[in-house]
C-alpha positions as MATLAB code, in Angstrom:
seq = 'MKRKSRHTIEGTITCVSGLHVGGTEDQLEIGGLDLPVIKHPDTGAPYIPGSSLKGRMRSELEHKLGKYSGTGANEPCGCCKDDCPVCRVFGPHKYDPRGSRALTHPGPTRLIVRDAQADGKLSLEIKTESGNDRVTGQAGNPRQLERVAGGAKFRLRLVLQVFDTDDKFQYNGKSGKDALLAVLGECIADVQSTGIGGGISRGSGEVRVDGLTLDGKPWQCS';
ca = [
     133.709  112.821   83.239;
     134.578  109.693   85.222;
     132.733  108.208   88.169;
     135.029  107.906   91.175;
     132.789  106.194   93.708;
     129.269  105.142   94.579;
     127.835  105.273   98.106;
     124.696  103.762   99.624;
     122.621  105.495  102.288;
     120.036  103.369  104.066;
     117.596  103.930  106.893;
     114.007  103.563  108.050;
     111.179  105.975  107.286;
     108.592  105.885  110.091;
     105.172  107.455  109.573;
     104.427  109.756  112.505;
     101.015  110.605  111.039;
      98.966  108.993  108.280;
     100.754  108.986  104.912;
      99.067  109.529  101.550;
     101.041  109.039   98.348;
      98.371  108.916   95.652;
      97.661  106.013   93.339;
      94.869  105.211   90.887;
      92.013  102.741   90.759;
      91.604  100.555   87.685;
      87.835  101.011   87.847;
      85.630  103.695   89.351;
      83.184  102.078   91.752;
      80.102  103.544   93.427;
      81.036  104.136   97.053;
      84.705  103.559   96.303;
      87.642  105.637   97.473;
      88.202  109.058   95.926;
      91.932  109.135   96.682;
      93.602  105.717   97.205;
      97.282  105.304   98.067;
      99.682  103.825   95.538;
     100.185  100.061   95.919;
     102.319   97.355   94.348;
     100.259   95.837   91.500;
     101.040   92.237   92.526;
     101.217   92.280   96.321;
      98.860   95.196   96.990;
     101.318   96.583   99.548;
     101.656  100.385   99.766;
     105.100  101.852   99.084;
     106.723  105.268   98.647;
     107.837  105.793   95.028;
     111.409  106.970   94.642;
     110.154  109.735   92.351;
     107.892  111.123   95.099;
     110.646  111.103   97.697;
     113.252  112.579   95.362;
     110.838  115.268   94.207;
     110.088  116.281   97.793;
     113.795  116.434   98.656;
     114.520  118.539   95.591;
     111.595  120.857   96.273;
     112.705  121.440   99.869;
     116.222  122.351   98.724;
     114.888  124.702   96.052;
     112.646  126.435   98.588;
     115.549  126.856  100.992;
     117.887  128.303   98.359;
     115.284  130.269   96.360;
     116.166  128.245   93.284;
     112.849  128.069   91.445;
     113.352  129.316   87.889;
     111.664  129.582   84.513;
     108.391  131.227   83.603;
     106.189  129.417   86.126;
     106.261  129.840   89.913;
     106.663  126.077   90.312;
     109.362  125.607   87.688;
     112.261  123.536   89.104;
     115.786  124.888   88.911;
     117.596  124.495   85.615;
     120.349  127.082   85.960;
     123.123  124.507   85.233;
     125.637  126.527   87.246;
     128.632  124.632   88.580;
     128.019  125.847   92.124;
     124.266  125.043   92.165;
     123.560  122.271   94.707;
     120.182  121.504   93.107;
     121.435  120.983   89.558;
     124.512  119.073   90.675;
     122.824  116.636   93.054;
     119.419  116.249   91.376;
     120.185  117.212   87.780;
     119.060  120.381   85.952;
     115.451  120.706   84.856;
     114.646  120.950   81.119;
     118.263  120.923   80.014;
     118.764  121.620   76.316;
     122.078  120.092   75.119;
     122.005  122.416   72.098;
     121.575  125.545   74.180;
     124.112  128.036   75.443;
     124.301  126.277   78.831;
     125.645  123.028   77.397;
     129.242  123.720   78.422;
     128.267  124.294   82.070;
     126.086  121.210   82.426;
     127.027  119.559   85.774;
     126.522  116.060   84.379;
     124.150  113.255   85.353;
     122.149  113.246   88.560;
     124.273  112.306   91.547;
     121.330  110.965   93.534;
     119.445  107.739   92.830;
     116.361  107.180   95.014;
     114.940  103.662   95.216;
     111.280  102.924   95.914;
     110.795  102.650   99.687;
     109.151   99.289  100.347;
     107.110   98.499  103.448;
     109.142   97.182  106.371;
     106.856   94.845  108.304;
     103.092   94.953  108.644;
     101.135   98.170  108.180;
      97.518   99.292  108.323;
      95.404  101.461  106.062;
      92.872  104.020  107.228;
      90.204  106.169  105.591;
      90.209  109.900  106.332;
      87.157  111.866  105.214;
      87.859  115.467  104.236;
      85.490  118.215  103.129;
      85.279  121.890  102.322;
      83.484  124.248  104.707;
      81.041  126.957  103.693;
      82.495  130.245  104.968;
      79.035  131.669  105.748;
      77.071  128.736  107.178;
      79.995  126.713  108.488;
      78.511  123.581  106.960;
      80.733  120.931  105.432;
      80.380  120.111  101.751;
      82.004  118.139   98.944;
      83.243  115.290  101.155;
      85.971  113.022   99.802;
      87.585  109.901  101.161;
      91.363  109.883  101.471;
      93.164  106.582  102.004;
      96.264  106.762  104.188;
      98.916  104.440  105.521;
      98.309  104.619  109.272;
     100.856  106.196  111.574;
     103.539  103.856  112.873;
     104.167  102.186  109.509;
     107.776  101.793  108.435;
     109.421  101.873  105.017;
     112.977  101.019  103.959;
     114.915  104.039  102.684;
     117.684  103.379  100.157;
     119.615  106.100   98.335;
     122.638  105.855   96.083;
     125.048  108.788   95.734;
     127.348  108.885   92.709;
     130.555  110.902   92.887;
     132.374  111.992   89.718;
     135.813  113.505   89.213;
     134.160  116.812   88.311;
     132.794  117.021   91.859;
     136.226  117.574   93.405;
     135.866  121.362   93.270;
     132.201  121.507   94.238;
     131.734  123.236   97.603;
     128.813  123.513  100.002;
     128.750  124.820  103.573;
     132.512  124.735  103.903;
     132.892  121.223  102.525;
     134.091  120.024   99.148;
     133.797  117.040   96.831;
     132.010  113.980   98.201;
     131.564  115.601  101.618;
     129.813  118.551   99.996;
     127.410  116.260   98.148;
     126.660  114.413  101.381;
     126.064  117.722  103.154;
     123.441  118.643  100.552;
     121.802  115.243  100.836;
     121.793  115.374  104.631;
     120.044  118.744  104.615;
     117.405  117.432  102.227;
     116.629  114.461  104.482;
     116.423  116.718  107.532;
     114.115  119.151  105.731;
     111.763  116.361  104.636;
     111.426  115.396  108.285;
     110.467  118.998  109.064;
     107.730  119.093  106.416;
     106.622  115.656  105.228;
     106.014  113.343  102.287;
     103.020  112.922  100.003;
      99.743  114.796   99.867;
      97.784  116.635  102.533;
     100.831  117.741  104.520;
      99.210  121.039  105.475;
      96.169  119.088  106.726;
      97.998  116.697  109.028;
      99.207  113.957  106.704;
     102.737  112.943  105.752;
     104.786  113.633  108.883;
     107.730  111.229  108.929;
     110.871  110.438  110.890;
     114.043  108.930  109.420;
     115.975  106.652  111.764;
     118.999  104.375  111.686;
     120.791  106.078  108.824;
     123.921  104.379  107.540;
     126.478  105.349  104.915;
     128.020  102.297  103.276;
     126.962  100.239  106.280;
     128.319  102.613  108.936;
     126.202  104.963  111.147;
     125.659  108.372  109.556;
     124.068  111.595  110.773;
     122.156  113.534  108.125;
     122.804  116.922  109.738;
];
């Protein structure tokens, strides 16, 4: 297997609603936050970890294609089939090089996702959530959720690796590099339809991706 090319996709992630990507507190304080956002340890600035963004993109693709596998309902795809967009772009899950699938392994992940750093100033907000008693309607078990306020921007940077073994890979009528880009474009579009981080079903995490470029030239994700 030989790498043929490497391509950079860049853009801006804009928070349409508050964004919560969870972090941890070094110490538990009385009256402190229950669920803080993740922040850079030196600057204290919130960011979106590449692992969180890549995981969301992979999950959206697996949902679309029905590619969850394994014994658990949430087990990521690890089929290792040559025509599997998930395994080819994101890498197979729990691959055993000694197993019977070794000869069909699609190779290393094609997609590298960098941490998305804040682009300009942003604000933090505290959202209080609680559970409601189904009989009395009273709220209980309140918790404080820290969010990056809507309007914040983050710099998106992805790297797509193309290998010689990708020449025959096909997706939606395209082949090779164009097929890989088609998969990636769908993933970005789907993330915009759902969101990033926690609390998506409760209003958090809606994002928009603008100004996409491929190797410095304008690029449409879908």
